[in-house]
Structure formats: C-alpha cells, structure tokens
LUMMAR-814353 format. One line per 3 residues: their letters; for each residue x, y, z of N, C-alpha, C. Coordinates in Angstrom, 2 decimals, padded with zeros to 5 digits. Example, Ala and Ser with C-alpha at 12.3 -4.5 7.8 and 13.67 -1.06 7.14 Angstrom:
% residues 2
AS	013.19:-005.69:007.80:012.30:-004.50:007.80:013.20:-003.30:007.80; 012.85:-002.25:007.08:013.67:-001.06:007.14:012.90:000.03:007.87
//
This chain:
% residues 193
GQR	-022.43:013.26:040.19:-022.00:013.25:038.75:-020.48:013.25:038.60; -019.71:014.18:039.24:-018.30:014.34:039.31:-017.71:013.07:039.92; -018.27:012.79:041.07:-017.74:011.69:041.88:-017.70:010.37:041.11
RAV	-018.75:010.11:040.41:-018.81:008.88:039.49:-017.88:008.97:038.29; -017.62:010.12:037.75:-016.68:010.29:036.64:-015.26:010.00:037.17; -014.92:010.52:038.41:-013.70:010.29:039.03:-013.48:008.78:039.20
IRF	-014.51:008.15:039.81:-014.38:006.79:040.16:-014.16:005.91:038.87; -014.93:006.24:037.89:-014.71:005.57:036.48:-013.33:005.83:035.96; -012.74:006.95:036.07:-011.50:007.26:035.50:-010.45:006.52:036.28
TRS	-010.62:006.51:037.65:-009.62:005.70:038.42:-009.55:004.29:038.05; -010.65:003.78:037.87:-010.97:002.33:037.57:-010.34:001.95:036.10; -010.50:002.98:035.24:-009.94:002.68:033.84:-008.36:002.81:033.89
VKS	-007.90:003.58:034.79:-006.37:003.85:034.90:-005.83:002.52:035.59; -006.55:002.09:036.62:-006.04:000.82:037.18:-006.11:-000.38:036.34; -007.04:-000.51:035.42:-007.14:-001.56:034.50:-006.31:-001.51:033.33
LPG	-005.67:-000.31:033.17:-004.77:-000.18:031.95:-003.64:-001.18:031.87; -002.86:-001.36:032.89:-001.77:-002.42:032.68:-002.30:-003.87:032.34; -003.49:-004.25:032.79:-003.93:-005.52:032.36:-004.44:-005.53:030.80
RVG	-005.01:-004.49:030.43:-005.38:-004.26:029.06:-004.10:-004.27:028.17; -003.11:-003.53:028.52:-001.87:-003.44:027.73:-001.36:-004.76:027.68; -001.25:-005.40:028.77:-000.70:-006.83:028.83:-001.40:-007.78:028.04
GWI	-002.67:-007.78:028.09:-003.50:-008.58:027.22:-003.25:-008.33:025.80; -003.11:-007.17:025.41:-002.84:-006.75:023.95:-001.42:-007.23:023.54; -000.40:-007.15:024.48:000.99:-007.53:024.05:000.86:-009.06:024.03
SGL	000.22:-009.77:025.02:000.24:-011.33:024.94:-000.47:-011.77:023.67; -001.43:-011.07:023.09:-002.12:-011.56:022.00:-001.45:-011.14:020.71; -000.32:-010.30:020.78:000.46:-009.90:019.68:000.97:-011.06:018.77
PRR	001.64:-012.05:019.38:002.11:-013.14:018.55:001.10:-013.75:017.76; -000.13:-013.91:018.27:-001.18:-014.64:017.63:-001.63:-013.77:016.41; -001.77:-012.46:016.66:-002.11:-011.65:015.57:-001.07:-011.53:014.42
LGG	000.21:-011.45:014.89:001.31:-011.43:013.86:001.37:-012.81:013.05; 001.01:-013.98:013.75:001.14:-015.19:013.12:000.06:-015.25:012.00; -001.14:-014.73:012.39:-002.16:-014.70:011.47:-001.93:-013.84:010.33
MFR	-001.36:-012.64:010.46:-000.92:-011.77:009.37:000.15:-012.55:008.52; 001.11:-013.16:009.05:002.04:-013.92:008.28:001.40:-015.07:007.38; 000.51:-015.76:008.03:-000.03:-016.83:007.21:-000.92:-016.42:006.13
SLL	-001.73:-015.26:006.35:-002.38:-014.65:005.30:-001.53:-014.08:004.16; -000.47:-013.62:004.56:000.50:-012.93:003.58:001.12:-014.19:002.83; 001.58:-015.31:003.42:002.10:-016.39:002.76:001.05:-017.12:001.86
GAV	-000.25:-017.15:002.26:-001.22:-017.66:001.49:-001.39:-016.87:000.11; -001.23:-015.57:000.28:-001.32:-014.65:-000.91:-000.25:-014.98:-001.97; 000.97:-015.07:-001.22:002.16:-015.26:-002.21:002.06:-016.56:-002.92
ISV	001.68:-017.66:-002.20:001.46:-019.05:-002.65:000.38:-018.89:-003.73; -000.74:-018.29:-003.64:-001.80:-018.24:-004.64:-001.26:-017.56:-005.94; -000.47:-016.51:-005.75:000.13:-015.82:-006.90:001.14:-016.61:-007.63
GLI	001.85:-017.54:-006.81:002.94:-018.46:-007.49:002.16:-019.54:-008.23; 000.90:-019.89:-007.74:000.15:-021.09:-008.45:-000.33:-020.29:-009.70; -000.77:-018.96:-009.74:-001.34:-018.38:-010.90:-000.25:-018.49:-011.93
FIR	000.99:-018.21:-011.42:002.30:-018.21:-012.48:002.25:-019.50:-013.08; 002.19:-020.62:-012.31:002.33:-021.79:-012.79:001.24:-022.19:-013.72; 000.01:-021.98:-013.34:-001.21:-022.58:-014.10:-001.49:-021.59:-015.27
GDW	-001.21:-020.22:-015.21:-001.59:-019.32:-016.19:-000.95:-019.59:-017.49; -001.49:-019.00:-018.56:-001.02:-019.13:-019.83:000.03:-017.91:-020.05; 000.60:-017.71:-021.24:001.60:-016.76:-021.52:001.06:-015.44:-021.25
ATR	-000.12:-015.07:-021.52:-000.56:-013.73:-021.37:-000.60:-013.24:-019.83; -001.08:-014.34:-019.02:-001.15:-014.06:-017.50:000.25:-014.16:-016.96; 001.15:-014.82:-017.58:002.61:-014.73:-017.00:003.24:-013.47:-017.43
LSF	003.01:-012.99:-018.57:003.41:-011.68:-018.95:002.85:-010.55:-018.10; 001.70:-010.76:-017.48:001.16:-009.76:-016.66:001.94:-009.52:-015.30; 002.83:-010.51:-015.05:003.63:-010.44:-013.85:004.70:-009.17:-014.17
GIM	005.11:-008.97:-015.45:006.06:-007.91:-015.74:005.39:-006.70:-016.18; 004.38:-006.81:-017.04:003.50:-005.74:-017.64:002.08:-005.75:-017.03; 001.95:-005.01:-016.05:000.59:-005.11:-015.50:-000.53:-004.73:-016.37
GFG	-001.64:-005.65:-016.27:-002.71:-005.39:-017.15:-002.60:-006.04:-018.48; -001.60:-006.77:-018.94:-001.39:-007.23:-020.25:-002.40:-008.40:-020.47; -002.73:-009.18:-019.54:-003.65:-010.25:-019.68:-005.10:-009.61:-019.93
CLR	-005.34:-008.65:-019.25:-006.62:-008.01:-019.42:-006.84:-007.39:-020.83; -005.77:-006.74:-021.24:-005.71:-006.06:-022.55:-005.89:-007.12:-023.60; -005.19:-008.28:-023.42:-005.26:-009.53:-024.31:-006.66:-010.01:-024.50
RGR	-007.41:-010.09:-023.34:-008.74:-010.76:-023.42:-009.92:-009.57:-023.43; -009.55:-008.56:-023.83:-010.70:-007.53:-024.16:-011.10:-006.78:-022.93; -010.44:-006.69:-021.84:-010.71:-005.88:-020.78:-009.76:-004.60:-020.92
IGR	-010.11:-003.90:-021.76:-009.23:-002.77:-022.09:-009.17:-001.65:-021.11; -010.27:-001.38:-020.54:-010.43:-000.40:-019.32:-009.45:-000.78:-018.30; -009.73:-001.93:-017.81:-008.95:-002.40:-016.70:-007.43:-002.64:-016.91
GLI	-007.19:-003.08:-018.19:-005.79:-003.26:-018.54:-005.20:-001.97:-018.51; -005.69:-000.90:-019.14:-005.09:000.41:-019.21:-004.88:001.06:-017.90; -005.84:000.81:-016.89:-005.76:001.46:-015.66:-004.64:000.71:-014.87
YLF	-004.41:-000.58:-015.10:-003.28:-001.21:-014.38:-001.96:-000.82:-014.99; -001.93:-000.78:-016.37:-000.74:-000.33:-017.01:-000.25:001.19:-016.54; -001.23:002.05:-016.60:-000.97:003.44:-016.23:-000.49:003.44:-014.68
TQI	-001.15:002.67:-013.86:-000.73:002.65:-012.46:000.70:002.18:-012.30; 001.18:001.13:-013.14:002.52:000.72:-013.03:003.52:001.75:-013.46; 003.23:002.29:-014.69:004.01:003.48:-015.15:004.09:004.54:-014.10
AFW	003.02:004.92:-013.63:003.04:006.09:-012.55:003.70:005.76:-011.37; 003.71:004.57:-010.87:004.43:004.09:-009.71:005.90:004.19:-009.89; 006.26:003.56:-010.99:007.82:003.54:-011.26:008.32:004.98:-011.65
YFF	007.59:005.97:-012.14:007.95:007.26:-012.35:008.11:007.85:-010.97; 007.08:007.71:-010.09:007.12:008.28:-008.72:008.33:007.84:-008.08; 008.53:006.34:-008.14:009.52:005.83:-007.32:010.88:006.31:-007.72
FTF	011.18:006.39:-008.93:012.51:006.73:-009.36:012.79:008.23:-009.28; 011.81:009.05:-009.38:011.91:010.45:-009.41:011.79:011.05:-008.08; 011.16:010.47:-007.06:010.75:010.99:-005.83:011.18:009.98:-004.62
GVG	010.62:008.86:-004.74:010.64:007.89:-003.59:012.11:007.34:-003.06; 012.88:007.18:-004.26:014.19:006.50:-003.88:015.04:007.52:-002.98; 015.02:008.70:-003.36:015.84:009.79:-002.62:015.27:009.76:-001.22
WLA	014.16:009.82:-000.91:013.74:009.92:000.51:013.94:008.61:001.21; 013.74:007.54:000.57:014.07:006.29:001.22:015.51:006.14:001.55; 016.26:006.76:000.75:017.76:006.67:000.88:018.21:007.45:002.18
LMP	017.54:008.53:002.26:017.74:009.36:003.59:017.20:008.98:004.91; 016.14:007.88:004.75:015.44:007.55:005.99:016.31:006.97:007.12; 017.31:006.10:006.76:018.08:005.60:007.97:018.83:006.62:008.88
TLG	019.27:007.69:008.22:019.93:008.77:008.87:019.16:009.85:009.13; 017.88:010.04:008.53:017.10:011.16:008.59:017.77:012.36:008.03; 018.63:012.21:007.05:019.29:013.35:006.36:020.85:013.13:006.43
KVA	021.44:013.79:005.54:022.98:013.61:005.37:023.65:014.98:005.85; 022.94:016.10:005.60:023.70:017.34:005.90:023.14:017.83:007.23; 024.03:018.00:008.18:023.67:018.46:009.46:023.72:020.08:009.52
QGE	022.92:020.53:010.26:022.84:021.97:010.45:024.06:022.45:011.21; 024.62:023.61:010.85:025.83:023.97:011.40:026.28:025.42:011.19; 027.26:025.98:011.84:027.91:027.20:011.56:028.79:027.25:010.60
VWN	028.73:028.23:009.63:029.70:028.53:008.57:030.36:029.86:008.76; 031.57:030.06:008.64:032.26:031.30:008.78:032.13:031.96:007.39; 031.57:033.42:007.45:031.46:034.01:006.27:032.57:035.09:006.35
EEK	033.44:035.00:005.37:034.74:035.79:005.38:034.28:037.30:005.10; 033.39:037.34:004.16:033.03:038.70:003.65:032.35:039.60:004.80; 031.41:038.94:005.54:030.64:039.64:006.55:031.43:039.63:007.84
GIF	032.35:038.59:008.13:033.13:038.54:009.33:032.22:037.72:010.45; 031.13:037.13:010.15:030.40:036.49:011.07:030.06:034.98:010.81; 029.61:034.17:011.83:029.11:032.90:011.57:027.73:032.98:010.90
EYA	027.43:032.23:010.04:026.19:032.03:009.47:025.59:030.66:009.66; 024.34:030.44:009.92:023.83:029.11:010.04:023.54:028.41:008.70; 024.08:027.28:008.36:023.85:026.55:007.20:022.74:025.54:007.47
RGD	021.67:025.55:006.75:020.59:024.70:006.89:020.94:023.21:006.54; 020.61:022.31:007.45:020.72:020.99:007.08:019.48:020.34:006.53; 019.45:019.12:006.38:018.35:018.30:005.95:017.25:018.33:006.95
NSM	016.04:018.57:006.65:014.88:018.69:007.47:014.41:017.13:007.64; 014.76:016.68:009.05:014.52:015.27:009.31:013.09:015.03:009.37; 012.23:016.05:009.66:010.67:015.82:009.71:010.26:015.50:008.26
LVL	010.66:016.23:007.30:010.39:016.04:005.87:010.86:014.68:005.43; 012.10:014.34:005.75:012.65:013.04:005.31:011.80:011.90:005.87; 011.40:011.94:007.16:010.53:010.94:007.75:009.12:010.97:007.04
LYG	008.52:012.17:006.89:007.26:012.06:006.27:007.21:011.50:004.90; 008.14:012.04:004.02:008.23:011.62:002.65:008.61:010.13:002.57; 009.40:009.73:003.37:009.82:008.34:003.52:008.74:007.43:003.81
IVT	007.97:007.82:004.75:006.68:007.02:005.14:005.68:006.96:004.09; 005.38:008.16:003.51:004.48:008.27:002.36:005.09:007.35:001.28; 006.24:007.31:000.93:006.82:006.50:-000.16:006.61:004.89:000.24
LIV	006.78:004.70:001.54:006.46:003.28:001.93:005.05:002.90:001.78; 004.15:003.76:002.11:002.68:003.55:002.00:002.42:003.34:000.41; 002.92:004.13:-000.31:002.78:004.10:-001.83:003.19:002.68:-002.31
ILL	004.41:002.21:-001.79:004.90:000.93:-002.36:003.98:-000.17:-001.76; 003.37:-000.07:-000.58:002.51:-001.03:-000.14:001.15:-001.09:-001.00; 000.69:000.04:-001.25:-000.53:000.12:-002.12:-000.27:-000.51:-003.55
YVC	000.94:-000.17:-003.94:001.37:-000.74:-005.31:001.33:-002.21:-005.31; 002.04:-002.71:-004.36:001.97:-004.33:-004.21:000.49:-004.88:-004.06; -000.34:-004.06:-003.47:-001.80:-004.66:-003.36:-002.43:-004.68:-004.76
IYF	-002.20:-003.46:-005.44:-002.73:-003.26:-006.81:-002.09:-004.38:-007.69; -000.75:-004.61:-007.65:-000.06:-005.54:-008.45:-000.72:-006.92:-008.21; -000.98:-007.36:-006.98:-001.52:-008.63:-006.76:-002.96:-008.69:-007.34
SSI	-003.75:-007.53:-007.25:-005.00:-007.50:-007.80:-005.00:-007.77:-009.26; -004.05:-007.04:-009.89:-003.83:-007.15:-011.33:-003.64:-008.64:-011.81; -002.92:-009.38:-011.08:-002.51:-010.77:-011.50:-003.75:-011.51:-011.27
RVC	-004.55:-011.31:-010.10:-005.73:-012.18:-009.99:-006.76:-011.98:-011.05; -006.83:-010.53:-011.48:-007.88:-010.18:-012.32:-007.56:-010.80:-013.71; -006.32:-010.79:-014.13:-006.04:-011.45:-015.39:-006.16:-012.80:-015.49
YDA	-005.91:-013.45:-014.29:-006.00:-015.05:-014.14:-007.55:-015.17:-014.22; -008.29:-014.43:-013.60:-009.86:-014.57:-013.61:-010.37:-014.47:-014.94; -009.84:-013.52:-015.71:-010.24:-013.35:-017.27:-009.83:-014.61:-017.96
ECR	-008.62:-015.07:-017.76:-008.18:-016.32:-018.41:-009.11:-017.54:-018.15; -009.47:-017.57:-016.98:-010.41:-018.84:-016.67:-011.77:-018.69:-017.18; -012.19:-017.49:-017.22:-013.52:-017.18:-017.77:-013.48:-017.47:-019.28
ARR	-012.37:-017.12:-019.94:-012.22:-017.34:-021.37:-012.03:-018.79:-021.64; -011.38:-019.69:-020.80:-011.34:-021.05:-021.00:-012.76:-021.62:-020.89; -013.57:-021.17:-019.97:-014.93:-021.75:-019.76:-015.97:-021.26:-020.76
AER	-015.48:-020.36:-021.72:-016.30:-019.72:-022.72:-017.41:-018.76:-021.98; -017.00:-018.30:-020.88:-017.94:-017.28:-020.24:-017.82:-015.87:-020.79; -018.77:-015.04:-020.57:-018.66:-013.61:-020.92:-017.62:-012.91:-019.90
IPT	-016.71:-012.31:-020.43:-015.66:-011.58:-019.55:-016.36:-010.15:-019.35; -016.53:-009.79:-018.17:-017.16:-008.49:-017.89:-016.17:-007.26:-018.20; -016.74:-006.31:-018.92:-015.98:-004.97:-019.12:-015.97:-004.20:-017.87
LGD	-015.11:-003.06:-018.11:-015.08:-002.09:-016.93:-016.64:-001.47:-016.85; -017.24:-001.26:-017.72:-018.62:-000.66:-017.65:-019.49:-001.55:-016.85; -019.45:-002.88:-017.09:-020.22:-003.84:-016.39:-019.82:-003.97:-014.82
EIA	-018.61:-003.75:-014.61:-018.10:-003.73:-013.23:-018.49:-002.58:-012.51; -018.46:-001.37:-013.06:-018.93:-000.10:-012.53:-020.47:-000.27:-012.30; -021.11:-000.80:-013.27:-022.72:-000.89:-013.04:-023.04:-001.74:-011.84
ALR	-022.07:-002.91:-011.59:-022.36:-003.84:-010.63:-021.96:-003.18:-009.28; -021.09:-002.15:-009.19:-020.74:-001.48:-008.01:-021.96:-000.49:-007.53; -022.83:-000.24:-008.47:-024.05:000.66:-008.21:-025.29:-000.17:-008.02
DRD	-025.08:-001.55:-008.28:-026.37:-002.47:-007.95:-025.98:-003.58:-007.14; -025.55:-004.71:-007.78:-025.22:-005.93:-006.88:-024.05:-005.76:-005.88; -023.01:-005.05:-006.27:-021.98:-005.00:-005.31:-021.93:-003.65:-004.62
FHK	-023.18:-003.02:-004.32:-023.20:-001.70:-003.74:-022.63:-001.79:-002.36; -022.61:-002.73:-001.62:-021.95:-002.85:-000.29:-020.47:-002.62:-000.44; -019.85:-002.86:-001.52:-018.41:-002.56:-001.80:-018.27:-000.98:-001.96
TLL	-019.16:-000.42:-002.54:-019.11:001.00:-002.69:-019.35:001.66:-001.50; -020.27:001.29:-000.54:-020.34:001.78:000.61:-019.27:001.62:001.57; -018.57:000.47:001.49:-017.41:000.24:002.48:-016.27:001.05:001.93
FLP	-016.13:001.46:000.66:-015.06:002.27:000.33:-015.01:003.69:000.88; -016.32:004.16:001.05:-016.30:005.60:001.50:-015.94:005.66:003.13; -015.09:006.70:003.29:-014.70:006.98:004.62:-015.75:007.20:005.63
T	-015.77:006.82:006.94:-016.72:007.12:007.84:-016.26:007.88:009.00
//
C-alpha cells in the first residue's frame, strides 16, 4: 500500500515539468481565444449602438433606460440601481484603494522621536495587505459591473427587437417564473458547488 503510494507520488513529480510545459505552451491559444471572445462582445455592443433606437442608445449612459421605456420596470430599476451603487462604491471607496495599489501604500512605517517622552515611537504606515486586498476587490467589482453593463445593453436591445416584431416583452415576474421552470438549469448552475 505505502510502496504504491510512493511510486505514484514519484511518477507524478517526474511528470510535473511536462504538464507545466504543456500548460505554458497552450497559454497563447487560450489567451487568443479569450481575446477573440472579448473582441466579439465589444463588436456586438457596437452594432447594438448603431442599430438601436434612441432609448437603446441612451441605455449606454443610463443603464436600464431602454427597459424602463419598454415596460420592463423591474429590470430597468435593477440596472439603474446597480449603476448608481457602482459609481457610489467606486468614488467613495474604490478609487482610493486603486490609487494606492502601484506602491502598496504611501506612508512607510518608521520611528518618530517623541520629545515629551524622550523615546522613539513607531509610526504606523499603510497596511500593504489591506491595500492589495481592497484593490483586488475593487478590480473584481469593476469586472462584474462591466459584465452587468453589457447585459443591460443586450437586454434593452432584445426588448427593442421584441417591440418591433410586436411580440410580448417578458416582465421580471415572467423571467423569475422561467428560472423555476423552463430555465431551471440556469438556476442550478448559479448555485455554488
């Protein structure tokens, strides 16, 4: 039993350089695929701006405006609230931590002479761990906001296309009901495993 475990362990250690090399050699292909998909998303959003009407174009600046205009009040208000909350977070919290990230803080820890006590006291500097943590959290929030922003534009354009075809535009209640029935797989994929 132990001998087999040792043999498996040594084999996996010996094969490690080849697996790492294979991962590194496949990296350009994976990065190229990510770049192509990102470029495709940007192009599709650009086409939405060109093809959309004035309400859809206004949704580029005011998230959810196209949804509000076409009767999707729930979704429109969620998108609008998300935009307001993001910009509040960004200007009150995120900007400060992002500004400190390149140097991981501006105030260094050091000794300061205290005339009254006649000794050196330690002055606390910026906590580089907190700067890094909050900076990364801010970057993740920005990435999530960009994804929600693109979703907002696509949903507004979808509502515009449905209105042009004289189709019924689903409400937020219809979409929630679909997540419990027709799109239940999306509900299950959302849950962490």
